C-alpha positions as CSV (number, residue, x, y, z in Angstrom):
1,M,13.7,6.8,0.8
2,N,16.4,5.2,-0.5
3,C,18.4,1.8,0.6
4,S,21.7,3.9,1.1
5,T,20.8,6.7,3.1
6,N,22.7,7.0,6.3
7,N,19.4,7.1,8.4
8,P,19.6,3.9,10.6
9,A,15.2,4.2,10.5
10,Q,15.2,4.8,6.7
11,R,17.7,1.8,6.5
12,R,15.6,-0.8,8.5
13,F,12.3,0.7,7.1
14,F,13.3,-0.3,3.6
15,Y,14.6,-3.8,4.4
16,R,11.0,-4.4,6.0
17,F,8.7,-3.2,3.1
18,A,11.1,-5.2,0.4
19,G,10.8,-7.9,2.9
20,T,6.4,-7.6,3.0
21,M,6.6,-7.3,-0.7
22,V,8.5,-10.4,-1.1
23,L,5.8,-11.8,1.1
24,Y,3.2,-10.7,-0.7
25,L,4.7,-11.7,-4.3
26,L,4.9,-14.6,-2.7
27,F,1.8,-15.0,-1.2
28,L,0.0,-14.1,-4.5
29,V,1.3,-16.5,-6.7
30,L,0.8,-19.2,-4.5
31,A,-2.9,-18.2,-4.2
32,V,-3.2,-17.8,-7.8
33,R,-1.3,-21.2,-8.6
34,C,-3.8,-22.9,-6.1
35,F,-7.4,-21.8,-7.3
36,Q,-6.1,-22.4,-10.4
37,Y,-4.9,-25.7,-10.4
38,F,-6.7,-26.8,-6.9
39,H,-9.6,-25.1,-7.2
40,P,-10.4,-25.1,-3.8
41,T,-14.0,-24.7,-1.4
42,G,-14.7,-23.7,2.0
43,A,-11.8,-22.7,4.3
44,A,-9.4,-23.4,2.8
45,A,-10.8,-20.9,-0.5
46,Y,-11.1,-18.3,2.3
47,L,-7.7,-18.7,3.9
48,L,-6.0,-18.9,0.2
49,A,-7.5,-15.6,-0.4
50,V,-7.0,-13.6,1.7
51,L,-3.4,-14.9,1.7
52,P,-2.1,-11.9,-0.2
53,S,-3.5,-8.8,2.4
54,I,-1.7,-10.5,5.7
55,P,1.9,-8.7,3.8
56,L,0.0,-5.7,2.7
57,L,-1.2,-5.6,6.4
58,A,2.7,-5.8,7.5
59,Q,3.7,-2.9,5.2
60,I,1.2,-0.5,7.1
61,V,2.5,-1.6,10.4
62,V,6.1,-1.1,8.8
63,F,5.6,1.9,7.7
64,G,3.9,2.7,11.6
65,M,7.3,1.7,13.0
66,Y,9.1,3.9,10.6
67,L,7.1,7.2,11.7
68,A,7.7,5.8,15.1
69,E,12.0,5.1,15.1
70,E,11.8,8.3,12.9
71,K,14.4,11.0,15.0
72,D,13.8,13.9,12.9
73,E,11.0,15.7,13.3
74,F,11.1,17.6,10.1
75,V,11.4,14.5,7.6
76,R,8.4,12.1,9.9
77,N,6.4,15.6,9.1
78,L,6.9,15.3,5.1
79,Q,6.2,11.8,5.4
80,I,3.0,12.1,7.3
81,Q,2.0,14.6,5.0
82,C,2.3,12.5,2.0
83,L,0.1,9.8,3.7
84,L,-2.7,12.1,4.5
85,G,-2.4,13.2,0.4
86,G,-2.4,9.3,0.0
87,I,-5.8,9.2,2.1
88,G,-6.7,12.0,0.7
89,G,-6.5,11.1,-3.1
90,T,-7.4,7.4,-2.9
91,L,-11.1,8.9,-0.9
92,A,-11.5,11.3,-3.6
93,V,-10.9,9.0,-6.6
94,I,-12.7,6.0,-5.3
95,S,-15.6,8.0,-4.2
96,M,-15.6,10.0,-7.8
97,L,-15.2,6.2,-9.1
98,G,-18.5,5.0,-6.9
99,F,-20.3,8.3,-8.3
100,L,-19.9,6.9,-11.4
101,E,-21.2,3.0,-11.3
102,N,-24.1,4.8,-9.7
103,F,-24.9,7.2,-12.3
104,T,-23.1,5.9,-15.8
105,H,-22.6,2.8,-17.1
106,V,-18.3,2.9,-16.4
107,L,-17.0,-0.7,-15.5
108,R,-16.8,-1.2,-11.8
109,L,-13.2,-1.1,-10.0
110,H,-12.2,-4.2,-8.4
111,L,-11.3,-3.8,-4.7
112,F,-7.6,-4.9,-4.5
113,W,-7.0,-1.8,-6.7
114,V,-7.7,0.6,-3.7
115,Y,-4.4,-1.0,-2.0
116,P,-2.2,-0.1,-5.0
117,L,-4.1,3.3,-5.6
118,F,-3.4,4.5,-2.4
119,W,0.4,4.0,-2.5
120,I,0.2,6.3,-6.0
121,C,-1.7,8.8,-4.4
122,V,1.2,8.6,-1.6
123,G,3.6,8.9,-4.4
124,I,2.0,11.9,-5.8
125,S,1.9,13.6,-2.8
126,F,5.2,13.4,-2.4
127,V,6.3,14.9,-4.9
128,V,3.8,17.9,-4.1
129,V,5.1,18.0,-0.6
130,W,8.4,18.1,-2.0
131,M,8.1,20.8,-4.7
132,K,6.7,22.8,-1.3
133,Y,9.6,22.2,0.4
134,R,12.3,22.9,-2.5
């Protein structure tokens, strides 16, 4: 998907997703700086810690909106296959790392890496699905 497409659903998705990514980066920088310089405690600390995850939730909603708006059933099916591949890949990698943590001395994966790992797996899945239908 790119922003130069003639598909209106894909174009709207791109701009919505880009907007949520800008909000994510702004909220992340805000939270990091606040913790770095002001050392908040209590409810403020919890709110600041959760703040960057709100745009990530919005990204999932935006993708769902795109799937609902996409008129081409084949393209929608490809996107769903990519999402399923991303979910499966993420679950497999996280489960494997969980077993490695339990039985060996590997370093723990910080949970904030699960979401980027999901999108990496979606990207890998996209390549596999694209090769399948090439």
